[in-house]
N, C-alpha and C positions, 0 to 999 in steps of 0.2 A: 237490765243492763243497757238496753237501747236508750231508755229515757235518761239514764245517767250520762251516757256518752253525748247525747244531744244537749243536756244541760251544760256539760263541760265545753262543748263547742260554742254554745251561746255566750257563756260567761267569758271565755277567752276571746271571743270576737268583740265583746264589750271592752275588754282590756285593750285590745288592739285599737279600737275606736278611740279610747281615751288617749292612747299614745299618739295617734294621728292628729288629734284635735287640740291637744294641750302640751305645754312644755313638760319635759321629763319629770321634774320634781312634783309639779302639780298633778300630773297623771298618776304617779305613784301614790301620792297622798289620797287622791280620790279613790283609787282602787282599794287601798287599805281600808278606808272608811266604808266603802261599798261592801267589801268582803265581810268586815265585822258586822255591819248592819244586816246583811243577808243571813249570816250565821245566827245572829241574835233572833231574827224573825223565825228562822227554821227551828231554833231551840224552843221558842214559845209555842210554835205550832205542834211540835212533837209532844211537849209536856202537857198540852191541853187535850190531847187525844184521850177518849174514854178507855178504860182498861180493855185490852184485847180487841180494840176497834181502830181501824186505820181510816182517818179522815182524809179528804183531798188535800187539805193544807198540810197534814202530817206527812202524807206521801211526798208532797213537794219539798217539805223540810228534810225528809230523808235523802233526797237527792243531793243536798248540800252537806249534811252531817253524815259523812261516809266513813270517817276514820276515827279510831280512838275508843270505841265501845269495849273492845276486848281488853285493851291495856287498862282502861279505867274501870274494868269489872262492871260494865253496864251503866256507869255513871254518865249522865248526859253532859254534865259540866266539862268533864275531861274530853269527851268526844267533840264538844263545841270548840274548845281551845285548839285541839290538834287539827280538826278539820279547817278551822279558820286559818291556822298557820299554813297548811298545805295550799289553800286557795290563794293566800297572800303570796306565797312563793311562786306558784304557777303563773298568776296574773302579772306579778312583777317581772318575771322572766320574759313573758310575751311583750310587755310594755318596753322593756329594755331592748329586746331583739328588733322590734318595729322601729324604735327610736334610732337605732344604729344600723338600720337595714342596708345602708350604703357602705358599711364597713364590715366586710366578711369576717375578718379576724375577731372583731368584737362580738359579732353574732355567734360565732362558733364557741367563743369563750363563755358567753352567757349560757348557751345550751349545755355545754359540758359541765360547767359549774353547777347549774341547776340539777342536772342528773346526778352528779356526785353528792349534792346536798340531800336530795331525796333518797339516794341509796344509803347515806349515813343514817337518816331517820329510820329507814327500814331495818337496817342492821341493828340499831339500838332497840327497835321495837320488837324484834323477834324474840329475844330472851325475856323481855318484859311481858310479852303476850303469853309466853309459855311458862312464866314463873320459874325459870330454870337458871340457877346460879352457874351450873356447869356449862351450859350453853353460852352464858355471858362470858365466862373465862375463855371458852374456845373461840368466840368471835372477837374478843378484845383486840388481838393483833390486827385483824382486818379493819375493825373500827378505828384503831389508831392510825393505820395507813391511810384510810380514806379521809379522816380528819386532818392528817398531815398534808395530804394532797390539796385539800381545800385551803388550808392556811398558807402553805408555801406559794401556791398558784395565785392566791389573792394578793399576797405581799409583792410578788414579782410583777403582777399586773399593775398594781398601784404605784410601783417604783420601777419603771421600765429601764432605769439605768443600772439595775442590779443583775448580775449573773445571767445574761441572755435575755433579760427583759420579758416582753410580752410573748415572744416566740416560745421561750422556755415555759412560761406560765401556761400557754395553750397546750404545750406538749404534756405537761404534768397533769393538767386537768382532763384533757381529752385523750391522751395516749392510751391509758389502760382501757378506756371505753372502746377505742378503736380495735385494740387487740382482742378484747373479750367478744365484741360484736363480730369481728372478722372470724374468730375461731368458731363461734356458734353458727355463723353463716356457712362456714366450710363444713361443719358437722352436719348441718341440714342437707347440704348438697350431696355429701357422701351417702347419707341415709336415703335420699330420694333417688339417687342414681344406682349406686352399688347395692343398696339394700333391697331394691326391687328384684335383683337377680341372685340374691344370696339368701340362705336360710339362717335365721338367727336363733339357733337352738342352744 
């Protein structure tokens, strides 16, 4: 886990460096190409490993290809596509946040929209991972709400003259996150304070 976290930090620092040294469109293009190239290298390194033997190159590749094996039933190609997609999203978010670092509202919107998008992927992935049609039906309303949040907030952000504009877009994209995060934080505070003096039988 430590190596994976370290690799995340390094890659996202590279994305930030691209944003600081290049124009936004060029930085995004370079990052997408870099992410695709790294994931391609990682897939080759993993595929070339002897059976039941982990090589140094394979371990390095495993740090990049982290998502998609369960959904793809162990198929490396699916894991490569999904992992590359996640890296592209994370790096693009960092590049955009750094590029608009002087604009607090834009940075917050990029952060909120990225979290919402990753949450949507996670919600879609849970029933696919468990091969459960009933779980998909249960999660469908939540998936629809998150997808609607992403769509509406994006439309409002790109068309600030509509219905409250960018303030409303930020509220739609980040409001639920703030409520959920605040509720979870309050729950932890209660557990850490009251829970110490109470018996939970």
